[in-house]
N, C-alpha and C positions, 0 to 999 in steps of 0.2 A: 504493500500500500504506500509506504513512505520510506525512503532511504536518504540519510544525510552522510556526506563524506567530508571529513576534515574541515569542519566549520569553525572559522575564526571571526571574531568581532572585537573591535576596540573603539573606545570613545575618548577623545581628547588625550590620546596616548596611553590610556589605561586598557590593558587587554582583559576583556570580560569573558570571552569564550576562546578556548585554547585547543582547537583541533578536535571538536566533538564529532563523533561518528555514531550513528544509531540506525536501527531498523524498526519500523512499526508494522505489525501484522494486522490484516483486516479483521474486523469484528472483535476488537479487543479494546480494553480501557488501559491506557498507560498513564501513570502519574509521574510528574517531575517534581521532586522535592529538593530542599536545601535551604540554607540560611538566607536571610535577606541580603541582597546585593551579590549573590553568586552567579547571576545571569539566567535564572529560570525564565523570566518573562522575555528577556532578549532572545533566548533560544526559541521560545514559543512563537514570537513574532517573525523570526527568520523562517522557521518551519512552515508557518502559515502565510508566507509571502508578503507580510506587512512591512518587513524590513529586509535589507540585503546583507548578506555576509561579505566580509572583506575578502575572504578566501574560502573555497570549498563549494560544494553544490548540494542541492536538495532536489530529489526526484519524487514526484507524487503521481501515482497512477501512471507510471512509465513515462512521465514528462519531466524533463530537466527544466525547472521553472526559471533558472538563470538565463536560459536561451530565448525566453519569450520577450517580445516587445512590451512596452508599458500597456498598450491597449489589449494585447493578447493576454497579458498577465491578469489584467482586471477582469476580463471575460472568464478566464480559467478560475480565478478566485471566486467569482460569483456562482459559477456552475459546479465547482468541485469541492469547495471548502465552506464550512459553517463556523461561526464564531460565537462564543458566549463569554461575556466579561463580568467582572465583579460588579461594575455599574452597568445597568441594563441597557442604557442608550436607546430607550424607547422614545418615540416622538410624542410629546405630551398632547398635541392636538389630535392625534389619531387614536382610535380605539384599538382594542387587542387584535382583532382580525385584520384591520388595516395595517398595523405594524408588522404582522406576520407576512402579509402579502408583498411587502415592498421589494425584497430581493427577487421574487419571481416576476414582478412587474418590470423590474429593470432588465431582466434577461429577455423578456418579451417573446418567449418561445410558445406559449399557449394562451388561450383566451382568458380574459379577466374572470369569467364565470368559473372556469376550471380551476383557476388559481384560488378563487374564493372557496370553492368546494373543498379543495385540498387543505387550505388553511383552517377551515371549519373542522375537518377530520382530525388534523393534528392537535388543535386545541381541545377537541373532545378526548383524544388519546391521553392528553396531559391533564385531564380533569378540569378543564375550563369551559365546558360546553355552555354553562350558564353565564359566562363572563365575557363572551366575545364582543359585546357592544360596549364594554366598560373601558374608559380611558385609564392610562397608567396611574393617575392620582387616585383612582377609585379601587385600585388593586393593592393587595398586600405585597411585601417584598418577595415572598415566595411565589406569588402569582405572577408578578412582573418577570421573575427569572424564568418561569415556565413559558411565558410569552416569548421571551428572548430565545429559549431553546426551540420553540416551534418555528420561530423566524429562521433560526440556523438550519432547520430541517427542511424548509419549504422547497428547496431546489434539489432534494435528494443528494446531498453532498457525499463525497467519498470519505471525508474525514471531518470531524469537528474538533476545533481547538478551544479550550476553555481556560481562562486565566482567573484564578481564585473565584470560581463560580459561587462558593458558599461564604465568601468573605464578609458579606453584609447580612447574613441570615442567622437566625437563632438556632439553637441546637436541634430542636425538633424539625424545623424546616430544612435544615442542612441534611439531616438523616433522610428525610423524604426525597430530597434531591439526589442523594447517593443512590437510593433505591430506584429512582427514575432513570439514572444513567445506566444502571445494570439492566433494567427492563428494556430500554431502547437498544442496548447491545444485543440482547437476546431476541427481541421481537423483530427488530428492523435490521439486524446485523450491522449496527452502526459502529464506527470506529471513533474513539475519543482519545485525545491527548490533553491532559489536564495538569496545569500548574496549580499546586495547592500547598497551604500550610496545615491543612486539616489532616491529622494522622489517620482518622477513621476512613476518610475517603481514599487516602493513599493506600491503606491496607486492604481495602475492598477491590482495588484495581487488579487487573491481571498481571501487571508488571509495574514495578516502582523503580524509577531512575533517580539517583541522587547526584546533584551537581556539587562538587567541592573544588574550589579554586579554579573555576572555569573549565573543569573536565568532569566527565561522568565517572563516579566512583565505581571501581571494579570490585 
C-alpha cells in the first residue's frame, strides 16, 4: 500500500527525520508514537503528500508521488488519501452532510445526488444518521470527529492519515473512536496511519512504530 525509502527532512538546519524507511500493508492500522518534537507529524505529512522530503521517496498504491506535478499530486491526494486531524477543520457554515460531500464534489467524478447518497450512508455507518443536517457548532467533539472521518472516507481512499485524532476528546469518546477505526479496518478494509500520544490507541493498532531521534526505533 505504502513504501517510504530513506526519508530525510530538516528545518532551518535542524535534521528532524534521518533516513526513515517503512512499509505499510493494506487493511491495517499503524500507529506512530514518540516524544514531542521527534518528527511524528512531519513524517505523517510527508507520507500523506502534504509536505516534501528533502531526500528519499514515498510510493503509494504503486505511484512515486515525488514524480507527480503539483496538479497531478493534488488530484492523487484527493482521490487516494483521506485525512483526519486533531482539529476537525469542518466548515462552520455547512452542515454535517455538506462537509462530508466537499472532497467528492471537488473530484467531480459522479453526480451530486450520488455523492449525497454516499455521504448519507457513511454518516449512518458512523452513527450520525440523525445528525446530518446539524452544523458543527451543534455537534459534540466526538460527533465532529466522526464527520471528519466520513469526509476522509467519501472518495474511497486507499489510505487514511490521522494526526492525534483523539487529542481533543474525553476518555470515553476516545475509546469509541478507537473502536470505530478497528471497525472500519474490518468492515471496509480501510488502511490507517495514525500519529498518537494515546497509548491505548497505539496498543490497539496492528503495528506500532516509535520514532526516536529522527529514526524508527528497531
